[in-house]
C-alpha positions in Angstrom: -12.5 -21.5 -70.8 -12.1 -25.1 -70.2 -13.1 -26.7 -73.5 -13.8 -30.2 -72.0 -17.5 -29.8 -72.8 -16.7 -29.1 -76.4 -14.6 -32.2 -76.7 -17.4 -34.9 -76.7 -17.3 -34.2 -80.4 -14.7 -36.8 -80.9 -16.2 -39.4 -78.5 -19.6 -40.6 -77.2 -22.3 -40.1 -79.8 -24.9 -40.8 -77.1 -23.8 -37.7 -75.1 -24.8 -35.4 -77.9 -27.9 -37.3 -79.0 -29.5 -37.7 -75.6 -28.8 -35.4 -72.8 -22.4 -36.4 -74.5 -16.4 -35.9 -71.9 -13.8 -37.1 -73.6 -10.3 -38.0 -72.7 -7.0 -38.5 -74.4 -4.1 -40.9 -74.4 -0.4 -40.4 -75.0 0.7 -40.3 -78.7 2.4 -43.1 -80.4 1.4 -46.3 -82.1 0.2 -45.1 -85.5 3.1 -43.6 -87.5 2.8 -39.9 -88.6 3.0 -41.0 -92.3 -0.1 -43.0 -91.8 -2.4 -40.0 -91.3 -5.9 -41.0 -92.2 -9.5 -41.2 -90.8 -10.2 -44.3 -92.9 -8.4 -47.6 -92.4 -8.7 -50.8 -94.3 -8.7 -54.0 -92.2 -7.4 -57.2 -93.7 -5.8 -60.5 -92.7 -6.4 -63.1 -90.0 -8.6 -65.2 -92.3 -10.9 -62.4 -93.3 -12.3 -63.2 -96.8 -13.1 -59.5 -97.5 -11.7 -56.3 -95.9 -13.6 -54.4 -93.3 -13.1 -50.6 -92.7 -12.6 -48.3 -89.7 -13.5 -44.6 -89.8 -12.8 -41.9 -87.2 -15.6 -39.4 -86.7 -16.2 -36.1 -85.1 -19.8 -36.1 -83.8 -20.7 -32.4 -84.7 -18.9 -30.2 -87.1 -19.8 -27.1 -89.1 -21.3 -27.9 -92.6 -18.5 -26.0 -94.3 -15.9 -28.2 -92.7 -17.8 -31.5 -93.3 -16.3 -33.9 -95.9 -16.5 -37.5 -97.0 -13.8 -38.7 -99.4 -14.3 -40.9 -102.5 -12.3 -43.6 -100.8 -14.7 -43.5 -97.8 -17.7 -43.7 -100.1 -16.2 -46.6 -101.9 -15.3 -48.4 -98.7 -18.8 -47.8 -97.3 -20.3 -49.3 -100.4 -18.2 -52.4 -100.2 -19.4 -53.3 -96.8 -22.5 -55.3 -95.7 -23.0 -53.7 -92.2 -22.4 -50.5 -90.4 -21.4 -50.4 -86.8 -21.3 -47.3 -84.5 -20.3 -47.0 -80.9 -23.9 -47.5 -80.1 -26.8 -48.7 -82.3 -28.2 -45.4 -83.5 -31.4 -46.8 -84.8 -32.4 -47.7 -81.2 -32.2 -44.0 -80.2 -35.3 -43.3 -82.3 -37.3 -45.6 -80.0 -38.9 -43.6 -77.1 -39.1 -46.7 -75.0 -35.4 -46.9 -75.2 -34.8 -43.3 -74.5 -36.9 -43.1 -71.3 -34.8 -45.4 -69.2 -31.7 -43.7 -70.4 -33.1 -40.3 -69.4 -33.7 -41.7 -65.9 -30.0 -42.5 -65.7 -29.2 -38.9 -66.0 -30.1 -38.2 -62.4 -27.5 -38.4 -59.6 -27.8 -41.3 -57.1 -28.5 -41.1 -53.4 -30.7 -38.0 -53.8 -27.5 -35.9 -54.4 -28.3 -32.4 -55.7 -26.1 -29.8 -57.4 -26.5 -27.5 -54.4 -24.7 -30.3 -52.3 -21.7 -30.1 -54.6 -21.2 -26.4 -55.1 -20.4 -23.3 -53.0 -23.4 -20.9 -52.7 -21.9 -18.4 -55.1 -21.1 -21.1 -57.6 -24.6 -22.5 -57.4 -26.0 -19.0 -57.9 -23.9 -18.6 -61.1 -25.1 -21.9 -62.5 -28.8 -21.1 -61.5 -28.5 -17.7 -63.3 -26.9 -19.3 -66.4 -29.6 -21.8 -66.9 -32.3 -19.3 -65.8 -31.4 -17.2 -68.9 -32.1 -20.3 -71.0 -35.5 -20.6 -69.3 -34.5 -23.7 -67.4 -35.4 -23.4 -63.6 -33.1 -25.1 -61.2 -35.8 -27.1 -59.5 -35.9 -29.1 -62.7 -32.2 -29.6 -63.0 -30.9 -29.9 -59.5 -30.5 -33.6 -59.5 -29.3 -34.1 -63.1 -25.6 -35.2 -63.3 -23.5 -32.0 -64.0 -22.0 -33.5 -67.1 -25.5 -33.9 -68.7 -26.5 -30.4 -67.8 -24.3 -29.1 -70.6 -26.5 -30.9 -73.2 -29.3 -28.5 -72.1 -27.1 -25.5 -73.1 -27.0 -25.2 -76.8 -24.0 -22.8 -76.6 -22.0 -25.3 -74.7 -22.7 -28.3 -77.0 -22.5 -26.5 -80.3 -19.1 -26.3 -82.0 -17.7 -22.8 -81.1 -18.3 -20.1 -83.7 -20.9 -22.2 -85.5 -23.9 -20.4 -84.0 -24.9 -19.1 -87.5 -23.8 -22.2 -89.5 -25.6 -25.4 -89.8 -23.8 -28.3 -88.1 -23.5 -31.8 -89.4 -23.0 -35.2 -87.6 -20.9 -37.9 -89.2 -22.9 -40.5 -87.4 -26.2 -39.3 -88.6 -24.9 -39.0 -92.1 -23.5 -42.6 -92.1 -26.8 -43.7 -90.5 -28.7 -42.2 -93.4 -26.4 -43.7 -96.0 -26.8 -47.2 -94.2 -30.6 -46.9 -94.1 -30.9 -45.9 -97.8 -28.6 -48.8 -98.7 -30.6 -51.1 -96.5 -27.5 -52.1 -94.6 -28.0 -53.6 -91.1 -26.9 -51.3 -88.2 -25.1 -52.4 -85.1 -23.3 -51.1 -82.0 -20.1 -51.9 -80.2 -21.6 -51.2 -76.8 -25.0 -50.3 -75.4 -26.3 -46.8 -74.8 -27.0 -47.9 -71.2 -23.3 -48.7 -70.8 -22.3 -45.2 -72.1 -24.6 -43.5 -69.7 -23.4 -45.6 -66.7 -19.7 -44.6 -67.2 -20.3 -41.1 -66.0 -21.3 -42.6 -62.5 -17.6 -43.4 -62.2 -16.6 -39.8 -62.5 -17.1 -38.2 -59.1 -20.0 -35.8 -59.1 -17.8 -33.1 -57.5 -15.4 -33.3 -60.5 -18.4 -33.0 -62.9 -19.7 -30.1 -60.9 -16.3 -28.3 -61.1 -16.3 -28.8 -64.9 -19.8 -27.4 -65.0 -18.8 -24.3 -63.1 -15.8 -23.8 -65.4 -18.2 -24.0 -68.4 -20.6 -21.5 -66.9 -17.9 -19.0 -65.9 -15.9 -19.3 -69.1 -16.2 -17.0 -72.0 -17.1 -19.1 -75.1 -15.3 -16.7 -77.4 -11.9 -17.2 -75.8 -9.6 -20.2 -75.5 -12.3 -22.8 -76.1 -13.1 -21.4 -79.5 -9.4 -21.4 -80.5 -8.8 -24.9 -79.3 -11.9 -26.2 -81.1 -10.8 -24.7 -84.4 -7.4 -26.2 -84.0 -9.0 -29.6 -83.4 -11.2 -29.2 -86.5 -8.1 -28.3 -88.6 -6.3 -31.4 -87.3 -9.4 -33.4 -88.1 -9.6 -32.0 -91.7 -6.0 -32.9 -92.1 -6.8 -36.4 -90.9 -4.1 -36.0 -88.3 -5.2 -38.5 -85.5 -1.8 -38.3 -83.8 -2.0 -34.5 -83.7 -5.5 -34.8 -82.1 -4.1 -37.2 -79.5 -1.3 -34.8 -78.6 -3.6 -31.8 -78.3 -6.2 -33.7 -76.2 -3.5 -35.1 -73.9 -2.9 -31.7 -72.4 -6.2 -31.8 -70.6 -5.1 -33.3 -67.4 -8.6 -32.9 -65.8 -10.1 -35.4 -68.1 -7.0 -37.5 -68.8 -7.3 -38.8 -65.2 -10.3 -40.8 -66.5 -8.4 -42.1 -69.6 -8.8 -45.8 -68.8 -12.5 -45.5 -68.0 -13.5 -43.4 -71.0 -11.2 -44.6 -73.6 -8.6 -47.4 -73.1 -10.9 -50.0 -71.5 -13.6 -49.3 -74.1 -11.1 -49.8 -77.0 -10.0 -53.1 -75.6 -13.6 -54.3 -75.1 -14.4 -53.5 -78.7 -11.7 -55.6 -80.3 -13.3 -59.0 -79.9 -16.7 -57.6 -80.9 -15.2 -56.1 -84.0 -13.5 -59.4 -84.7 -16.7 -61.3 -84.5 -18.5 -58.8 -86.7 -15.8 -58.9 -89.4 -15.8 -62.6 -89.5 -19.5 -62.6 -90.2 -19.5 -60.0 -93.0 -17.5 -57.0 -94.2 -18.2 -54.1 -91.7 -17.9 -50.4 -91.8 -17.0 -49.2 -88.3 -17.5 -45.5 -87.4 -16.3 -44.4 -84.0 -14.9 -41.2 -82.5 -11.6 -40.2 -84.0 -10.1 -40.1 -80.6 -10.3 -43.9 -80.3 -8.1 -44.5 -83.3 -4.5 -43.4 -82.5 -2.0 -44.2 -79.8 -0.5 -47.5 -78.5 -4.0 -48.3 -77.0 -5.9 -47.0 -79.9 -8.2 -49.3 -82.0 -5.8 -49.2 -85.0 -2.8 -50.6 -82.9 -4.9 -52.9 -80.9 -6.3 -54.6 -84.2 -2.6 -54.8 -85.4 -1.6 -56.4 -82.1 -4.4 -58.9 -82.7 -2.9 -59.9 -86.1 -4.7 -57.8 -88.5 -3.2 -55.6 -91.3 -4.4 -52.0 -91.2 -3.8 -49.7 -94.1 -4.6 -45.9 -94.1 -6.6 -44.8 -97.1 -7.2 -41.3 -98.3 
């Protein structure tokens, strides 16, 4: 089974919260001896360090961990910044316009994108979940997966409670009365999927529907979790880079976003020490956030 729909777990917190594709980049940049999810940011006239942490958006509770160094770094900062401002996602007036963005443009329907037998397979799949196609036909194919609990849950975790790093850091920030911010807007995250052709999205959806969730997708996800637990951001990059179907949209989903984040992070860090929590897939590689911050003159040190 193509596991692309399992892989938002390293990217796009909005995608799993509201209706969540991730991509990869070639390895390089951060050295193998600098394996870490937590990075201290110093230099370039910063009076106090800020910190960068790589998350996985959903993980089984038994695999979830936060190190003492992470708790210490979190406590030393005065603001928490996610990819998007997660507090806004609790506002219904914010969610409604975002939900409207889940529909395909120009009255395109899923039946326009699929062969009759493919459409029948998708219809039968969601019918088993109690979701009739007349309600789903205009929804962007990538967002349809969020309506399928089997597709969005970590493989093999059906009987285990799942945990979100973003939600845990959000809770910690709220308890400590820390201000919360975002590096981009939820509307921007939603709009990016209009740049992925609907037919490509539909092909991914068919692959998901026809796949066996107990086969390759399970194994790949468990490998990714092990890499994450080992804090091996370069190993994750190498594994994800094999997905050519999504790598075609690397600049859109990853590289361009990383570059746009750097001046925003610089401004935040200059104002007050900030704890940045973003998908782990954004950290490594020559165009990853760690290397881009180094290229901008900062000193980044991996912490365990």
